[in-house]
C-alpha positions in Angstrom: -26.0 -16.4 -23.4 -25.4 -18.6 -20.4 -25.0 -22.4 -20.5 -28.3 -24.2 -20.3 -28.3 -27.3 -18.3 -30.9 -30.2 -18.1 -32.5 -31.2 -14.8 -34.4 -34.3 -14.2 -37.4 -34.3 -11.8 -39.6 -36.8 -9.9 -42.7 -35.1 -8.5 -46.1 -35.9 -6.9 -49.0 -34.0 -8.4 -51.6 -32.4 -6.3 -53.8 -35.4 -7.1 -51.2 -37.7 -5.6 -49.8 -39.2 -8.8 -46.1 -39.7 -9.0 -44.5 -38.5 -12.3 -40.9 -39.6 -13.0 -38.4 -38.5 -15.6 -39.5 -35.0 -16.2 -36.8 -33.1 -17.9 -36.4 -29.3 -18.0 -33.7 -27.2 -19.4 -32.6 -24.1 -17.4 -29.6 -22.1 -16.3 -29.9 -23.0 -12.7 -31.7 -25.5 -10.5 -34.0 -22.7 -9.0 -35.2 -21.8 -12.6 -35.8 -25.4 -13.4 -37.9 -25.9 -10.2 -39.8 -22.8 -10.9 -40.8 -24.0 -14.4 -41.9 -27.4 -13.0 -44.1 -25.5 -10.4 -45.6 -23.4 -13.2 -46.5 -26.5 -15.2 -47.6 -28.7 -12.3 -49.2 -26.2 -9.9 -49.1 -27.3 -6.2 -47.0 -30.3 -6.9 -44.4 -31.7 -4.5 -40.8 -32.1 -5.9 -39.6 -35.5 -4.7 -36.3 -35.4 -6.5 -34.2 -33.1 -8.7 -30.8 -33.7 -10.2 -28.7 -32.2 -12.9 -28.3 -34.5 -15.9 -24.8 -34.8 -17.3 -24.1 -35.9 -20.9 -23.2 -39.4 -19.6 -26.4 -39.7 -17.6 -28.9 -39.7 -20.5 -29.5 -43.4 -19.8 -30.5 -45.9 -22.5 -32.7 -43.4 -24.4 -31.8 -42.4 -28.0 -32.1 -38.8 -29.1 -32.8 -37.5 -32.6 -29.2 -36.4 -33.3 -27.9 -39.9 -32.3 -30.4 -41.6 -34.7 -29.5 -39.3 -37.6 -25.8 -40.0 -36.9 -26.4 -43.7 -36.8 -28.4 -43.6 -40.1 -25.7 -41.5 -41.8 -23.0 -44.0 -40.8 -25.1 -46.8 -42.2 -25.6 -45.0 -45.5 -21.8 -44.3 -45.7 -20.9 -48.0 -45.3 -23.3 -49.2 -48.1 
C-alpha cells in the first residue's frame, strides 16, 4: 500500500462561506482535491498544502494524549 499523506485545504463553498483547516488523507494532491470536490460540490479551492509531521500546529491528537497520560501514570 502506498504512503498516505495529509493535505490541508481552505475552500469557498458554493454559498460563499470560507472554510479553513479541512484535512484529507490521500496518496496524491489530485486525489485529495477530488475528495474535497466530492464532499463540497462546486466549491472553490483557495489553498491546498501538504501537511508534514512538524506542521500539525498547536492541536493535540489522540495518540499524543494517550502518551501523555501514560507518562503521568508511570511517574506516580
